[in-house]
C-alpha positions in Angstrom: 0.1 -0.2 -0.2 1.5 3.4 -1.0 1.2 6.2 1.6 0.9 9.8 1.0 3.8 11.7 2.2 3.4 15.0 0.8 3.4 16.6 4.2 7.3 16.5 3.9 7.4 18.4 0.9 5.6 21.4 2.4 7.4 24.9 2.8 8.1 25.1 6.6 8.5 28.7 8.4 11.0 29.7 11.0 9.5 29.8 14.2 8.8 32.9 16.0 11.5 32.3 19.2 13.2 29.5 20.8 12.5 27.9 24.3 15.7 26.3 25.6 14.7 24.1 28.5 17.9 22.2 29.0 21.8 22.1 28.2 21.9 19.6 25.6 21.2 20.8 22.0 18.1 18.8 21.9 16.6 20.6 25.0 15.0 22.9 23.1 11.7 23.9 21.4 10.1 26.3 18.6 7.7 28.8 19.5 5.0 29.9 17.2 2.5 32.4 17.9 1.8 34.6 20.7 1.8 33.5 24.5 -1.3 35.0 25.3 -3.1 32.6 22.9 -4.0 29.2 24.2 -1.1 27.2 24.9 -0.7 23.9 22.5 2.4 21.6 22.9 3.4 19.5 19.5 5.2 16.3 19.9 6.6 15.1 16.8 7.2 11.4 16.2 9.5 9.2 14.1 9.5 6.2 16.4 11.9 7.5 18.8 14.9 7.5 16.4 17.3 10.1 16.4 17.3 11.2 12.6 13.7 12.5 12.9 13.3 15.9 14.6 10.6 18.6 15.0 11.5 20.2 11.8 8.7 18.0 9.9 6.0 19.4 12.2 6.8 22.7 11.1 4.0 23.2 8.6 1.4 22.1 11.4 2.9 24.2 13.9 2.7 27.5 11.7 -1.1 26.4 10.6 -1.9 26.3 14.3 -0.1 29.4 15.1 -2.0 31.0 12.1 -5.2 29.6 13.3 -4.6 31.8 16.8 -2.7 29.2 19.0 0.2 29.5 21.0 2.3 26.8 19.8 5.4 25.2 21.4 7.3 22.5 19.1 9.3 20.2 21.4 12.4 18.6 20.6 13.8 16.1 23.0 16.9 13.6 23.3 16.3 10.8 21.2 18.8 8.3 22.5 18.0 4.5 21.8 18.4 2.6 24.8 17.4 5.3 27.1 13.9 6.0 27.0 14.0 7.9 30.4 16.1 10.6 28.8 13.2 11.1 26.6 10.2 11.3 29.1 12.4 13.3 31.7 12.6 15.8 28.4 8.8 16.1 27.7 8.3 16.6 31.7 11.2 19.4 31.9 10.0 21.1 28.6 6.3 21.0 29.7 7.4 22.5 33.1 9.0 25.3 31.6 6.3 26.6 29.4 4.7 30.0 30.5 1.3 28.4 30.7 -0.8 27.0 33.7 -2.0 24.3 31.5 -1.2 23.0 28.3 -3.1 20.7 25.4 -0.5 18.2 23.6 -0.8 17.4 20.5 1.2 14.0 19.8 2.0 12.2 16.3 3.2 8.6 16.3 6.2 8.2 18.7 5.1 11.8 19.6 1.6 10.6 20.3 3.0 7.8 23.1 5.1 10.8 24.6 2.1 13.0 24.9 0.1 10.0 26.6 2.9 9.4 29.0 2.6 12.9 29.8 -0.9 12.7 30.5 -0.4 10.3 33.1 2.5 11.8 34.7 2.6 15.7 34.3 0.3 17.6 36.1 0.1 20.6 33.9 -1.5 18.7 31.1 -5.1 19.1 30.8 -6.1 17.5 27.2 -3.9 15.1 24.6 -5.1 14.9 21.3 -3.1 11.8 19.9 -2.5 11.5 16.3 -1.9 7.7 15.4 0.1 7.0 18.6 1.9 3.9 19.4 -0.2 3.2 22.3 0.7 -0.2 22.6 4.6 -1.0 23.4 4.1 -4.6 23.4 2.5 -4.9 20.4 4.5 -2.6 18.9 7.6 -5.1 20.0 5.4 -8.2 19.0 5.0 -6.8 15.6 8.3 -5.6 15.1 7.0 -2.3 13.6 9.6 0.0 12.1 12.5 -2.5 11.9 12.1 -3.1 15.9 11.3 0.5 16.8 10.4 -0.8 20.4 13.4 -3.0 21.3 15.5 0.1 20.1 13.9 2.6 22.1 13.6 0.8 25.1 16.7 -0.8 25.2 14.9 -3.7 26.9 11.8 -6.0 26.5 8.5 -4.1 26.4 7.0 -6.4 29.4 9.8 -4.7 31.6 8.7 -1.3 31.1 4.8 -1.0 31.7 5.5 2.4 33.4 6.2 3.8 29.8 3.1 1.8 28.0 -0.1 3.9 27.4 -1.7 0.6 27.5 -1.2 0.5 31.5 -1.2 4.2 32.5 -4.3 5.9 34.1 -5.0 9.2 32.9 -7.1 10.8 35.7 -9.1 13.4 34.9 -7.2 14.5 31.3 -9.3 14.3 28.2 -7.7 11.9 25.9 -8.9 12.3 22.2 -7.3 9.3 20.1 -7.3 10.0 16.0 -6.5 7.4 13.9 -6.5 6.8 10.1 -7.6 3.3 8.7 -5.1 3.4 5.8 -2.3 3.7 8.6 0.8 1.3 7.4 2.9 2.8 10.2 0.8 2.3 13.1 -1.8 -0.2 12.8 -5.5 0.8 12.9 -6.0 -2.3 15.5 -3.6 -0.7 17.7 -5.5 2.1 18.5 -8.8 0.3 18.4 -7.4 -2.2 21.3 -6.1 1.0 22.8 -9.6 2.6 22.9 -11.7 -0.6 24.2 -9.1 -1.0 26.7 -9.2 2.5 28.2 -12.8 3.5 27.9 -12.5 7.1 29.1 -10.5 7.7 25.8 -12.5 9.2 23.0 -11.6 7.4 19.7 -12.1 8.6 16.3 -11.4 6.9 13.2 -10.9 8.5 9.7 -11.4 6.5 6.5 -9.0 6.7 3.7 -6.4 8.4 5.7 -3.1 7.3 6.7 -0.4 8.1 9.1 1.3 11.6 7.6 -2.1 13.1 6.3 -2.9 13.7 10.4 -0.1 16.1 10.7 -1.0 17.9 7.3 -2.3 21.2 7.7 -3.6 21.1 4.3 -6.2 18.3 5.5 -7.5 20.2 8.3 -7.7 17.7 10.5 -6.1 18.8 13.8 -7.5 22.1 13.0 -11.0 20.6 12.6 -10.5 18.8 16.0 -9.6 21.7 17.9 -12.3 24.3 16.6 -15.0 21.6 17.1 
């Protein structure tokens, strides 16, 4: 099955400013829009691998800022076998944001990190998880992205249930999972299972939509969700 990757060809815009939340070069975030607007934290995907960074999320970040939102697009350390560095960075970045509460938008592995933050970071009030990697055990069992779960964790998924969204508790955080039924990166069965296992989660499935269309601002999926 072919997939629409045209989002990677969209023009990107430079951030309005930069947030530095640590000493490592990856402990940084792009800022788009005014801090007076509602705060949206964007967490990019890439199956936690170091070669994928926040740049590919800039078209969406810019579109959200143009719609009136204050957007913070996170970068974080992506060190294979050191998942604790990644989640620590997400928590530290959220703590550094000048807002009392935030909404997280996470795509793919960024969706996984957003779900982790929903269960572990008090400032999070809402999560919009776009094709999130919501089941680390299934990711390992299916050998998705050539063993991404094992590379990320550095150990069997069964030993890190504290990082697995299937086992987390989300309290009063509003969690919306959005999935395309033509996704060949994160199987639709994963998030159907997640929504059944976590009944408080709201689940939307979009027909004829793949993995990357969910972060394409021209598809208007995210903007439609925020405006509904």
